[in-house]
C-alpha positions, 0 to 999 in steps of 0.5 A: 812319792810313796806310789812312785817308790813302790812302782820303782821298787816293783819294776826293779825287782821284776826286772831282776827276776827276769834277768836272773830267770832267763839264764837260769832256765837255760842252765837248768835244762842244760844241767839236766841233759848233762846229768842224763849224759852222765847217767848213760855213761855210768850205767853203760860202764857198770853193765859192761863190767857186769856182762864181763864178769858173768858172761861165762857163767850165769846171765841172771845177774844181767837180767836182774840189773836191767830189771831194777833200773828206773823207768827212764832208763832202757838197757840192752845187752847183745851177746856174741851168740846173738842172745839179747837181754833188756829193753829196746834202745832207740836208733839200734842196731848201732854199728859196733865200736872199732875195738872193745872198750870204745864208748860212743854217745848220741841223742836219738828219739828224745833220749841220751844214748851211750853204747859200749862194746866189751870182750867176753868169751866167744867174741864181743858183747854190745852194751847199749843204755838210753836215758830219756830226756823227758825229765829235762822238760819237766824240770825246766817247767818246774824252774819256770814255775818257781820263777813265776811265783818269785816274779809275783811274790818278790815285787810284792815284798819289795813294795811293802819294804820300800813303802816302809822306807819311803813312809819316813822319807815322805813324812819328813818331806811333809813336815818340811812342807808344812813348815814352809807353808807356815812361814809363808803364812807369816808364822815365823816361829814355825821350825822343823823338828822331824827325823828322816834322812840326813839330807832332809835333816840338813835341809830342815836345819837350813830352813830353821836358820833361814826362818830365824834369820828372817824373824830377826830382820823383821823384828829389827825392821819393825823396832826401827820403824817404831823408834823412828815413829816415836821420834815424831812425838817430840816435834808433834808435841811441840806443835800442839803446845804452840797451837794451844797457845794460839787458841785466840787466833783464827783457825787454831782449834782446826790446827790443834784437831789436825795435830791431834789426828796426826798424833793418833796416827803416829801411835797407830803406826807404832803399835802396828810396827810392834805387833807380832807378825804372826799374831793370832787372828786378823790375818784374813779378811773378806774381799767382797765385804771390804770392797763394798764398804770402801766403795760406799765410802768413796761413792760420795766423792764420786757423786760430787764429781759426776762419776759412774761407779759400778760395783759387781761382786760375782762371789761372796765370802771371798776370803783373802790372806790379808789383814783387814786394815792392810786390805782396806788400805790397798783398796783405798789406794787403788780407788784414790788413784782413779779419782786423783789421776782421771778426769772427774766425769770418768766412770769406773767399774769394780769387779770382785770374784773368787779364784778356783785355787783359793783367794780372790781377784779385784779388777778396777776398770776406769775411762781415763787416759790409761797407762803410759808407763807400766813402771809406775808400779815400781816403788817411788816411780810416778808420772805425776806429782805423787809419791809413787808409792801407792801402787807399790803398796797394793802390789806388795800387799798382794804379793805377800798374800801369794797373789800379784798385781797386773796393769792393763787396758780397760775395754774403754781404753782407760786403765785396768788394774787386776789384783789377785790375793792369795787365800788362807790355807784350805780355802780352795773353792769347790768345783763350780766356783766362781760363778759363770761369766766371772773373768776369774780363773786359775792363778796361772790365768793372770799371766794372760791378763791383757797388758801393754808392753812396758815401758808405759801408765799415764796415771801415777800411783 
């Protein structure tokens, strides 16, 4: 932005110099020529007066006056007797004026000439004065040189001043960007406190109010979730007491263990709901590590069902902006969908690769019947008997991190789920990553992921 400010300022100043300079050059030449005309007339009238006064006595004053003129002034006096005094004037002889005292002007041989006839004893004396125009060209060149210097100096000065002005604007805009990035990373306590133009201050105040409002809403929702979860403790405790009273009955121990596990899960939900959203640490996870662990966990079931389960990790250390537990939950949902909604013999292929812009991409292909309705990604929508929340959980996890979820068709005609996860700040991959052959590309490449036109997934979430 500072570069654009400087460029606009330099071009504007240069344009102003050009627009003012062109008329100034013509005016300077015109003014010098007008001054030459004025000098020629004044010198002719002065010489005419001097000739009239000294014609009958001493002509030495005339010679002395002519000799004292500047080098660019030439004057000639022709007496009635034919005597000539002074330097030759161009374009002479010139016809005498009709009557004494009349003045004629003309331009000849790059000189401005004034001619005047004056009555003297014995007839009329002819007065001719010429002022050279050479000074006009020199004056014009001086003006052009001054304008050229201004065209170099003034844009440089304007660039310095505009850069100083733009620096404060850019700094304030950068602070706003940092605050927005912090909010995106889940740091809802981030606030804009910089100065700058009134417009940016107003924008910063609006952003601060928005962050405060979002923080209040999130806190309220989490507290409500925690309170609702806490209400489950009473019926769970009652069931546990009843299960303990049935210790002698078959299956009582198993029922009690299940209730204790349920109680522990409710406790974890409450703790998770009340955990600060921007708690330090635990905001990122390594996708390739998590997927390797979860595939190993599900491999046991895959082996029992006779499924082929292939895992390809094209890049390592694929850091994504998703907490470890949420990433594990999202991966489990996607793998569970394959087991729940495809035949037992249907294989699956899992690919992990890094995105050049930061983050990573997970692709799961299966050999099942594929999707018949792509709207199954919407919350609560299912084509089977499930709750319709699974794919929506994975989608929301990806979206919050800065990624997205895309449904499509696998090469075998089954379902393909492509999930991209955003990376933490500063996680951009250097040139050359991801590895050759990876299907990952820039974030915009997700738009090209093959997908069937909605509405259409056989499998539900």
